[in-house]
Each structure stands twice: as C-alpha cells, then as structure tokens.
N, C-alpha and C positions, 0 to 999 in steps of 0.2 A: 303762323308765319314767323313770328319773332323767335319762337323756340327752335324752329327748323333751321334758322340761319346761324344759330349760336351753339354754345355747349360743345359736345364731343363730336358733332357731325363734321366740323371743319378740321378737327385734329384728332382722329380716332386712335392714334398711337400715344396720346398724351399720358394715359395711364401706364403705358409700358416703360416709362422713365422711372416709375416707382420700383423699388426693390426691397427685399427683406420681408420678414414676417411682420415687422412693425408697420410697414406700408400696407400689408394685407389687412391688418386690423383697422387702419385708417380708412381704407377703401370700404371695408365692411360697415363701419360706422357711417361713412358717407352715403352708402346705399340705403342703410336703415333710415337715416335722416331724410334722404331724398324720397324714399317711399312714403314716409309720413307726410312730407310736404305735398307729394302727389295726391295722397288721399285727402288732405286738407283742401287743396285746390279743387278736387272733384266735388267735395262736399260743398264748397263755396259756390261753384257753378250750379250745383243741384238746388241750393237755396235760392240763387238768383232766378233759375228757371221756374222754381215753385212760386216765387214772388210774382214773376211775369205772368205765369199761368193763373195765379190767384187774382191778380189785377184784372186780366182779361175776362175771367169768369165773373168777377164782381161787377165790372162795368157792363157786361152783357146782361147780367141779372138786373142791374139798375135801369138799363135802357128799356128792359121789358117789364119793369115794375109799374105799379099803379100810379105812384107819384109822378112819373114822367109823362104818363098818358092822361093824368088828371081824372082818373076813374076811381069810383068808390071812395072819394074823398069825403071825410066826415063833415067838412064845412060846406061842401057843395051839395050835399044831400045824396039821395039814391039815384037821381037822374044823372045820366052821363053828360059831362061838360065837354064841349068841343070848342077849342080856341080857334079863332079865324084871323085872317089878315097877316100882316107882316110879322107879328109876334109868333104866330103859328109857324110861319116859314122859317124864321130864325131858330125857333126852338127845335123844329124837326131837323134843320141843318146841323145844329149842334149835336143832336142825338146821333145822326148818321156819322158825323166825324168821330164822335166818341166810340161808336161801334167799329169804325175802321181802325181807330187807334187800339182798341181792344184786340182786334184781329192781328194787328202788327205785333202786339205784346205776346199773343198766343204763338205766333210764328217764331218770335225770338226765343220763347221758352223752348220750343221744339229744337231750334237751332243750337241753343246752349246745351241741350241734352244730347243731341245727335252729333254735332260737330265739335263740341268742346269737351263735355264731360265724358262722353263715351270713349274717345281716344285716350283720355287720361286713365280711365278705368281699365282699358285694354292693356296698358303698361303694367298694371298692378301685379297680375300673376307672374309675369316674367321677372319683375323685380323681386317679388317675394321668393321665387324659386332661386334666383341668384343670391339673394340675401341668405337663404338657408345654406346654399352651397358654400358661400364665402364663410359663413359661421362654422360649418363643419370643417372646411379646409383650414380655417384659422386655428381651430382647436387641435386638428391633426398636426398642422405645421408647428404650432407652439409646443406640442408634446414632443414631436420629433426634434425640434430645435433644442429644447431643454435637455432632452436625452442626449443629443449630440454634444451639447456643451458639457454635460456631466462626463460623458465618455472622453471628451477632449481634455477635461481637467485631469481625469484619471491617467490618460495617456501622457499628458504633460508631466504629471508627477512621476510616472514611470520613466519618461524621457530624462528627467533630471536625475533620477536614480541610475539610469543607464549611462548618462554622461559621467556621473561620479565613478561608476564601475569602469567605464571606458577609460577615464583618467588613470585609475588604478592599473587597469590592464595595459594601458600605454606605457606607464612607468615600468611595469614588469617586462613588457616587450623590449623597452630600451635597455633594461638591465640584462635581459637574455641576449640581446644583440651585442652588447659590450662583451658579455661572457663568450659568445661565439667568436667575436673578433679576437679576444684574448687567446682562446683555445686554438683558433686558426693560426695565430702568430706563433704560439708555442709548438703546434704541430709542424709548421713550416721549418722552424728551427731544428726540431727533432728529425724531420725528414732530411734536411740538409746534412745533419750529422750522420744519419743512418745511410743516406746515399753515399756519403764520403767513405764510411766504413765498408759498405758493400763494394765500392769501387776498389778499395785497397785489398779486400779479401779476394775479389775476382781477379785483380791484377796478380796477386800472390799465387792464386790457383793456376792461372795461365803460365806464369813464370815457372811454377813448380813442374807443371806438365812439360814445359819446354825443356827444363833441366833434365827431367827424367828421360825424355826422348833423346836428348843429346847424349846422356849417359848410355842409353840403350844402343844408340847408333855407334858410339865409340866402342862399346863392348862388342857389338856385332862386327865392327871392322877389325877389332883385335882377334876375334875368333875366326875370321874368314879363312886364314891358311889351314887351321885345323879342320874347318868345315870342308874345304876343298879336298883335303887328304882323305877325310871320311867318305866323301862322295866318290873319290877315286877308288878306294878300297871296296866300296859298295858296288861300283860298276864291275870291278874285277870279280867280286863274288857272284854277281848276276851272270857274268859271262861264264862262270864255271858251273852253272846249273846244268845237271844231266838227269833226264828222267829215268833212264834205265838204272843208273847208279842209285837213284833214290828208291826205286822199286826194290832193288836187291837189298838195299839197307833196311827197307821196311820189312822185307821177308826175313832177313837175318834177325831183326829186333823182335820178330814175332815167331821165332822158331818153336817155342814151346806150344803155341797155339796150333802150329802145323802138326807137331807131334801128337797132340791130343786128338786131332782129327784122324790121324792114322791109327790110333789105339781104339777107336770106336768099333763094336762088333758089327758083323754083317746083318742084313735084314732077316736072315733065317735063324740066327742064333737067338736064344732067349735073352731077354734084356738083362743086363748086369746092373747091380745096384751102383748108384753113384759113389764115387770115392767119399770116404768118411770125412776127411778134413783136409782139403787142399790148403797148402800154406798160403 
C-alpha cells in the first residue's frame, strides 16, 4: 500500500521533464539500480518467508516430538509417563498455543511469498526488458548524438569558411556595384551627348529636306510658264492627230516593202532564187 500511494503513480509524467541523451543515461542507471533493489527486496522477503516457514515447521516438529510428550525418555525408562493434573493442563495448553503460533507463522510465510514477493518478482521481467531497451536506445542515441555533433562541427567549420568566402564575395559584389554605377553614370553622360548630337543631325536633316523642297518648289514655280506652253503645244499636237494621214505616211515610208511584194512571182511560176545581197 505504501508503494502504491507514492513514486510515479501520482505523477506519471515526471520523467517527461527530463530531456537529452544525458537524461536517458541517468534514467537507464535509475532503472538498473531500481531493478537490483527490487531483486534485493524480493530476496529479503523470500528469506523472511523461509524463516517463518522454518520456524513453523520447527515448532510443529517440536510439539510432535518425544520430549514434549515425555515418551521414550531415558530417565523415565521404557514405560510411558503420563503427566496429570494442572501441570498437564498447562503443558498441553502451551503446546496448543505454540502450534497455533506455528500455523500463524506458516500462513505469514505464504502471505509473504504470495502477496509481497510474487508482485515484486512480476515487475522484474518488465523492468529487465525496459532496462535492455534503454541501454540499446542509449547506445544508439549516444552514437547518433556524437555523429550529429561531429557533423555539426564539420558544418560549423564549413560555415566559417563560407562566411569568409561570403565576406570576399560581398566585397567583390560591392566593387562590381560601384563599377556598375560608374559605368551607368558614364553611359548616361555619353547618351546625353549622343542624343544631343542625334538631335542636331536630325534637325539638320529636316532643315535640309525643307530647303530642298523649297528650292524644288521655287524652281517648279519658275518653270510653270514654260510648262504651260509645253502643255498647250502638246494639246495642239494631239488635236492634229489624223489616222488616215498616219496610214498614208506609214505606207509611204514602207514603199519599198510594197514594191517587193509586187515583184514576187505567181504561184504557177517556178520559184526564183532570192536576191543575192540586198543592201
């Protein structure tokens, strides 16, 4: 009853406040020590039960022995001696009480074995299993923790190296940023100059075209009278167009062709050789 009211039963999450592999090692040692204490207590109550059982058996044997019954006593001879009177009554009463006491001790021995030692021994397999589990977990966790620490140290060293490299890269970045700003400033200045030059060239181009168009317009206006006279003469010439006159002129200009057609032989005449060499 004292064990059931104390310990972890009233605060089952007490162990959960522990953390870290070091705590696991402490818990594993606690369970190992607790298991040994449990076994020691079980052995203690086994000895107590054995003592109680031995006492009960010894008293029972004594009560059933010859000295208690005054039989076969070497001083009394071979005849059985029987005590009588109040002494006999007191003696038998004492024997009966001792036998009852022996029975009580025998019952206590069974109680110590069944009600005290047996529950303790029933906890042993579970605690041994948990102790093995904790030992394996402790070994695994310690290995994993040490491995993680080593990897952490390596990564920390790498981090320091990367920090230095980052510092160098940052310096290079700042230098390149300054260079970009310088180039941008230079380009802006050059663009301003270039745009100004382009503006001047474009203005010159437009003004040149304007001047050329003005010259062309002036020249065209100056040639307008001659152009109108030419148009008038052209109209007169168009009005004088005569188809019959053109045909006659065509015929006159091709008189020789007409003459050649007249000089060709008739279809019944034998063919004549072509002229040797027309001019």
